[in-house]
C-alpha positions in Angstrom: -0.7 18.4 12.9 -0.6 14.6 13.3 -2.1 14.1 9.8 0.7 16.2 8.3 3.3 14.1 10.1 1.5 10.8 9.0 1.4 12.0 5.4 5.1 13.1 5.5 6.3 9.8 7.0 4.3 7.7 4.6 5.6 9.8 1.7 9.2 9.1 2.7 8.5 5.4 3.1 6.7 5.4 -0.3 9.7 7.1 -1.9 12.0 4.4 -0.5 9.8 1.8 -2.3 8.5 0.1 0.8 4.9 1.2 0.5 3.3 4.1 2.4 0.3 2.0 3.4 2.4 0.1 6.0 2.7 3.4 7.8 -0.5 5.2 6.7 -3.1 2.6 7.5 -2.0 1.8 11.1 -1.3 5.5 11.8 -4.8 6.5 10.7 -6.4 3.7 12.7 -4.4 4.2 16.0 -3.8 8.0 16.0 -6.9 9.3 14.2 -9.4 6.6 15.2 -10.7 6.0 11.7 -12.2 2.6 10.7 -10.1 0.0 8.9 -12.2 0.5 5.7 -11.8 4.2 5.7 -8.0 4.0 6.3 -7.6 1.5 3.4 -9.7 3.7 1.2 -7.5 6.8 2.0 -4.5 4.6 1.3 -5.8 3.7 -2.1 -6.5 7.4 -2.9 -3.1 8.4 -1.6 -1.4 5.7 -3.8 -2.8 7.0 -7.1 -0.7 10.2 -7.4 2.3 8.6 -5.8 2.2 5.7 -8.4 1.7 8.1 -11.3 4.7 10.2 -10.4 6.8 7.2 -9.8 5.8 5.7 -13.1 6.6 8.9 -15.0 10.0 9.1 -13.4 10.8 5.4 -14.1 9.6 5.6 -17.7 11.7 8.7 -18.2 14.7 6.9 -16.8 14.0 3.9 -19.1 13.5 1.6 -16.1 10.1 0.2 -17.3 9.4 -2.7 -19.7 6.1 -1.5 -21.1 4.9 -5.0 -22.1 5.5 -6.4 -18.6 4.0 -3.3 -17.0 0.8 -3.7 -19.1 0.4 -7.4 -18.1 0.9 -6.6 -14.5 -1.4 -3.6 -14.7 -4.3 -5.6 -16.1 -4.0 -8.3 -13.5 -3.5 -5.6 -10.8 -6.8 -4.1 -11.8 -8.5 -7.5 -11.7 -7.0 -8.1 -8.2 -8.1 -4.6 -7.0 -11.6 -5.3 -8.1 -11.5 -8.6 -6.3 -10.0 -7.1 -3.2 -12.5 -4.3 -3.1 -15.3 -6.9 -3.4 -13.8 -8.9 -0.4 -13.5 -5.7 1.6 -17.1 -4.7 0.9 -18.4 -8.0 2.3 -16.0 -8.3 5.2 -16.5 -6.7 8.6 -13.9 -4.2 9.9 -12.6 -6.6 12.7 -11.9 -9.4 10.2 -10.4 -6.9 7.7 -8.1 -5.6 10.5 -6.9 -9.1 11.3 -6.3 -9.9 7.6 -4.2 -6.7 7.2 -2.3 -7.4 10.4 -1.5 -10.9 9.2 -0.4 -9.5 5.9 2.0 -7.1 7.6 3.3 -9.9 9.8 4.0 -12.1 6.7 5.8 -9.2 5.0 7.9 -8.5 8.1 8.9 -12.2 8.4 9.8 -12.2 4.7 11.9 -9.1 5.0 13.8 -10.5 8.0 14.4 -13.8 6.2 15.6 -11.9 3.1 17.9 -9.8 5.3 19.4 -12.9 7.0 19.8 -14.7 3.7 21.7 -11.7 2.2 
């Protein structure tokens, strides 16, 4: 049942544009006891159908500049290959710390953006 709740909550967060990985990865690690690498792999697999559906909806609503999307897509693929390479050679403890630091930076940025607005 916990996996259903985790999937449901990360889906809601993804639909809001925040990114389900912020919920999915920590939830899988802390509630299901999976390793950091497995949790991040599950997140990547989870992201594919979510991104495809979002892209279809946004293209249909004419919210996508195709030229810009292609440029970002190419560099996103390059970044994904680089990130996967880093993950492959990094131990789980260091990877967990890097992900925690990333979430901390994103949280600080969001607080700063909220205060500024």
